[in-house]
C-alpha positions in Angstrom: 67.7 -158.0 -165.1 67.4 -159.9 -167.9 66.6 -163.8 -168.1 66.2 -166.0 -171.4 64.6 -169.2 -171.7 63.3 -171.2 -174.2 66.5 -173.1 -175.5 66.5 -176.7 -176.3 67.5 -179.6 -178.7 66.4 -179.7 -181.9 67.2 -181.3 -185.5 68.5 -179.0 -188.4 65.4 -177.5 -190.2 63.3 -177.1 -187.4 61.9 -174.1 -185.1 62.7 -172.5 -181.8 60.9 -169.4 -179.8 63.3 -168.1 -177.1 62.1 -165.1 -174.6 63.9 -162.7 -173.1 61.8 -161.3 -169.9 63.1 -158.1 -168.3 62.6 -156.8 -164.7 62.6 -153.1 -164.0 60.5 -150.6 -165.7 63.2 -149.2 -168.2 63.3 -151.6 -170.9 60.9 -149.9 -173.0 63.2 -147.2 -173.6 66.2 -149.8 -174.2 67.2 -151.5 -177.6 66.9 -155.3 -177.1 70.2 -157.5 -178.9 70.7 -161.3 -179.2 74.3 -163.0 -179.0 75.4 -166.3 -179.8 78.4 -167.4 -178.3 79.4 -171.0 -179.8 81.7 -173.5 -177.7 85.2 -171.9 -177.9 84.7 -168.8 -179.9 83.4 -165.5 -179.2 80.1 -163.9 -178.6 78.5 -163.0 -182.5 75.5 -160.5 -183.1 72.4 -162.2 -184.0 69.8 -159.8 -183.9 68.7 -156.7 -182.6 65.3 -155.0 -182.1 64.7 -151.0 -181.4 63.0 -149.9 -178.4 59.9 -149.4 -180.1 59.9 -152.6 -181.9 59.6 -151.1 -185.5 63.4 -151.6 -186.5 65.3 -154.7 -186.4 68.4 -155.9 -187.5 69.8 -159.3 -188.4 73.3 -161.1 -188.8 73.6 -162.2 -192.2 73.3 -165.8 -191.0 69.8 -164.9 -189.8 68.3 -162.7 -192.3 65.2 -164.9 -193.4 64.9 -167.4 -191.0 64.7 -165.2 -187.8 62.3 -162.4 -186.1 62.9 -160.9 -182.8 59.8 -159.0 -182.0 58.6 -157.3 -178.4 55.9 -157.1 -176.4 56.9 -154.2 -173.9 54.1 -154.1 -171.7 55.3 -157.7 -170.8 59.2 -156.4 -170.8 59.9 -159.1 -173.0 61.1 -160.1 -176.6 60.8 -163.2 -178.1 63.3 -164.1 -180.7 61.8 -166.6 -183.5 64.3 -168.9 -184.8 63.3 -170.8 -188.3 65.1 -173.5 -190.4 67.8 -174.1 -187.5 70.9 -175.0 -188.7 74.0 -177.0 -186.9 75.8 -173.9 -187.1 73.0 -172.0 -185.0 74.3 -173.9 -182.5 75.5 -171.9 -179.2 74.9 -170.1 -176.0 71.9 -167.2 -176.5 72.3 -164.6 -174.7 69.9 -161.6 -174.2 71.2 -158.1 -173.7 69.9 -154.1 -173.5 71.3 -151.0 -174.7 70.4 -147.2 -174.1 72.5 -146.8 -177.5 70.2 -146.9 -180.0 71.2 -149.0 -183.2 74.2 -150.9 -182.4 75.2 -154.3 -183.0 78.2 -154.0 -181.2 78.3 -156.2 -177.9 80.4 -153.4 -175.9 77.2 -151.2 -176.3 75.0 -153.5 -174.4 75.2 -152.8 -170.4 72.9 -155.2 -169.4 73.4 -158.8 -169.8 71.3 -161.7 -168.7 72.2 -165.9 -168.3 72.2 -167.4 -172.0 70.0 -170.1 -172.7 71.6 -172.8 -174.8 70.3 -173.9 -178.2 71.6 -177.3 -179.6 71.0 -178.2 -183.7 71.7 -181.6 -184.5 71.6 -182.5 -188.3 
């Protein structure tokens, strides 16, 4: 199971660090992804980190502002979001995938409840 936390209300330009903690012993063997769902919109890819932590992938909107380090010893991923913008507002979901290198939501089989991030202008 995956549990996301760290969301909140911030002003544009500020930062937030989210976290996603996994239970069970297989997290180190899975890619971890973050997806955002804004009100009334589809879930979109934000960032992914490989199972080893040495490869990452970001949506164009997140590149240069977000990072997604992981600590496999703690089975946790720590997305860091900097220079937040109002368009970053939404519920952020973490997910895990056995499939390596995919950014598609349908390739992620394990999902956790999201954490809400609201960025005011």
